[in-house]
N, C-alpha and C positions, 0 to 999 in steps of 0.2 A: 467337354470335363477337357483341363487345361493340358498341356503337355509340356515337363520340361526337358529339355534340352540342356549339351552341353552347349549351343552356342549360340543359347541365348534365343533361341526363335520366336519369342512371346515376353513382349516389354514390361508385361507387367508381374509374370514371376523373376526375372534378371537372370542372370550370368551366374552358371553353375561349371566346376571345375576340376577335370578329371585329371589327376597329381600320379606323375609313375613312379610315387612311392607308395606305400600302401593306404588307400585312401579311405573313407567312408562317409554313408550320410546319414545323419540321425534326423530323426520324427519326433515328433509332442518334445524339443528342446528344451521347454521350460524355460530357466533362467543360467543354463548352463554346466549345470553340476558335473553331468553323466558327461559332456562335450571336454569338458576340462580332462578328465580323468582318457578319455578314448584319447586324444591327443596326446597325452602324459605316456601313453602306451605306445605312443607311437605310430601313432594313423593324421592322416591330413585330411581334412573335412572339407569336402565338394560342395558339402551345404546343411545351412539347419533350417531345419523347418516346423515354427510356434504356430500357433493359430490366436491364443492369445497377445494382444495389443501390450499389454503391461510387461508379460514376459518378454515381451521380445525389444523393449526399452530395455527391459534388466541384462539381457543376453548382448545387445550391442553393450552396452557398458562393462559387461563382464571379459567380452572379444578384444575391447581396446585396453583394458587394464591387464587384465591375463594373459590373454595369447591366444586362443582355441584350435591357432593351426588354419586358421582358415578368416578371409577378408569380411571387411565387415557389411560388401555385398553378395554376402554368400549366407547372408541370413534375411528368411524369408520370412513373412508374416501371409500366410495361407494356411489353408482351411484344405487338410489332408486329402476330403472326400471329394477333393476336386480336381486333386491333378496325379496324371500318370505320372509312370517311371518309367515304361517300357524302353526308352531311348536311352536307361543305363542297364540293362541287362546284360549281366558277364561283363560289366566294367567297374563294376566296385568292390572292394575287399569286405568292408563290414558294413552293416546297420545297425543301428542303435536306436533305443527312444524306449521314453518312461511313457506307455499310454495310461490315460487317465485314471485316476484311482479313486474315484469319487462312487463308481458303483460296487467297490468291493473293501473299501475304509470300514472300517468297525464305528466311524462316528454319520458316518452316510445313513442314506436310507437304502441300505444292502438290496437294490436292484436288478444288481449284476448283469443278464444276459437280456431283461428287460430296460433297462436305462440307457438312454441315447446317447449316454458317454461315454457307451460301450466302448471302445478303439480297436479294440485286438482282432474285428474281423477288418478293417482296416490298415492295422501293421501285418494281418495275413497279406492283405493283397498288397501291400508294399512290396515283401519279402520276396510272392508269389514273382511280381513285375521286373525288381531289381536281379531275383537272385544272386544273391552275395556269395562269397565264400565264406561269410561267419554273418552271428548277429547277435544282440545283448540285447534286452530286455530288461526292464525295470518294476516292481509296482511294490501295493503296499506287503504288508504281512497277512491283511484281509483278505489276501487271493486263496489261499490254502487254508481258509474254515472250513468244517466240515459241512455246511451249508452250500458251500460253491462246490465241493470237491469234482464233484460229476462235469461242471460247467469247466473247472479250470486243467481234466483231464481233457478235455476237448480245448483249448485254447492250445494242450500240451502237440496232441497229436496234428491240427491246422498246422501251426508251425514246422512241424516234423516232415507233413505232406502238402504243402502249400498248393504243388497244381492241382491234387485231388479239390475239386472246387463246389458249393455251393452251390445248390443251384436256385434259382431265384423262389422265394416261396416257400422253400423245401425248410419244414423245422433243421433248427440246430443236433435235435436227438436224434431224428434218421440223419444224418450227416456225418454222427459221430458213429453210430454204426456202420458205416460205411468204412470209415477213415480204423474201426476196432479191426475189421475182417483184412485190412491189408497192413498193419501194424506188422513192420519186423524188424524194422532199424532202431536203437539208442542211440543217434546223434545227438539228443537235444536233453539236455542236462537243466537240473534247475535244487537250486537252494537258498533257502532262508540266510539270511546275511544281517549281522549286527556291526557295523561301522564299530562302537568301542572295541570289538574282540580285535582291533584291527589298527587300535592307535587314536582313533578320532576322539577326540574329547566328548563326544553324544551320543547318546544311545539312540538310535537310531536305524531299525530293523526297515529290511526289505527283501521281497523276493527276486532273485537274480534266474532268470531262465536263457543257458548260453546254446547256441545249438549251431551246426556245419554243414556245409553242402555234403551229398554220398561222393561225392567224387573228391573231397578234401581228407585227409588222413590226420584229420582230428586231435590228437593224441593230447587232451586236457584237462585239469581236474581243478576246481577251486583250493586256492590256498589255503593252507595251514592258517587257522587263527594267531598273532603274537605276542595278544595281551587279555588280562583275564581281572578280572572282578577280587578273584581270591587273593592273586599275586601283588593287587595295589594295595589291600587290606595289608599283606606284609610287610610292604616295603614300607608302609607307613606308621605301624605301631608294632612289629614288629622290630625289622631289621633297622629302618629308621632311612635306608637308602635314598627316599623318595624325595624328601627334608633335603640331602646335601646335594643329589641329584638338581636342585634345584634353586637352590643357594636359599633357602628358607630358616631361620631360626625357629626351632617347637621345640618342647620339651615335653615326654611323653607321659602322666601323672601317673602313677602307682593305680589310683581309681581307672584312670581313663583306659593305663592297659589291660586288667580285669575285664572289663568290658567289652573291649575291641578282641580280646583273645575267647571271650564269652560268644560273640557275634560272629566269629571267626569260624568258632567250630559249629555254632548253631545255623549260621546263613551259609558262611561264606563259600565251604564245602559243594551241602546240599541240595543251595535253592530253596530251602522250606523250612518250615519250624517245626521245632519238637513234635511228635506223636502223627505228624500227617504225611501223611503219601508226599514220595517224590512226583514232580513233576517234566513229565517227557526226561528224564536221566537215565545215565548207564548207572552201573556203580559208581561212586562215589568216595571222596576223605572221610564225608561223612557214617559212610559204613565201616571205613576201618578205623578212624580215631576212636567211636564210640558207642560199639554195639552193645546194644541195651541200656542205652544214656548213661551208664555209670559213671563215664572221666566229667560229661558235664556237669553230673550230678554233685562230682568232686570238685571242679575247678568253682561252683556257683558256691561250695564248700568255704573257698581257699585253699583246699588242697590241691596237688599234682598239678600245679602250674605250671613248674622247670619242666616237670616228663614230659606238659604240651608241648612247651615253646622247642625244650627239644625235637619231638616229634614234628612240629609245623617246619620249622629247619630240615631237617633230614629230608622232607616231603617236598618243598621248594627248589631244591638243590636243580630241580632238572624242569623247573616251573620260569613259564617266559615273562618278566618282569616287565613295566608300562612302561 
């Protein structure tokens, strides 16, 4: 196994740098999207590690053009399975990365722990060896599917207690049972986030897992969302602020207004079609606006439009606009 050191003891790996400011190491760096966010959060990258050669080329390009707070020579094209991080123990503030998503992706073969590309065990080993103050990992929403629920719980417990190692040839279910007996901490949290809810013009859902070392009093919570699809519909088709803000000439025709109001009432608030059950929704404006669908029926008949517009205006006074 190769040893990574700050003094470049091995020419094959190249130099790593231990910054005096908040520093980080990123594994499974890909093209550098997460690395850029970590840099913007105030961290200086001591090293970025990626196995795929094409991704490393993209990483070099992005590092040159966007600046990751890391020099080009701190980008390493290596297999994490071949690297020891023991030299960095207690020297790194943050470990970040996005383990390969193929074992959990909806478009994949759904093999999870039976897939050789499942790198969460390696992520756990890296966490155990570096022992950073905090870590952040991200993966696809498929990781939260019911079929993976037990294994996902196992991943969370491994990241919570990386010091409790899995024995060679030990089945992960037996290791899970041991971790569950030991479990008393809540310093690892996770949540499914959508980039569009934070102003990114793209629907991109990812599971983020955040953890803090036991001796770190990390009182942290996920940020509140700043944008919503319903608010976007409102600003485009009711207030018209969207077009003014982007200096675009747009006239909302009466028919378009009727259709968009109908869509907002039916879809924008409750995220579901009339007559069908809500999907993972708490009480929504759908419940408020038309109990028994009577408001929607009036709207469809061309009645009560002014009342609904007035109601929506009042509702959105406290809503974040895109």
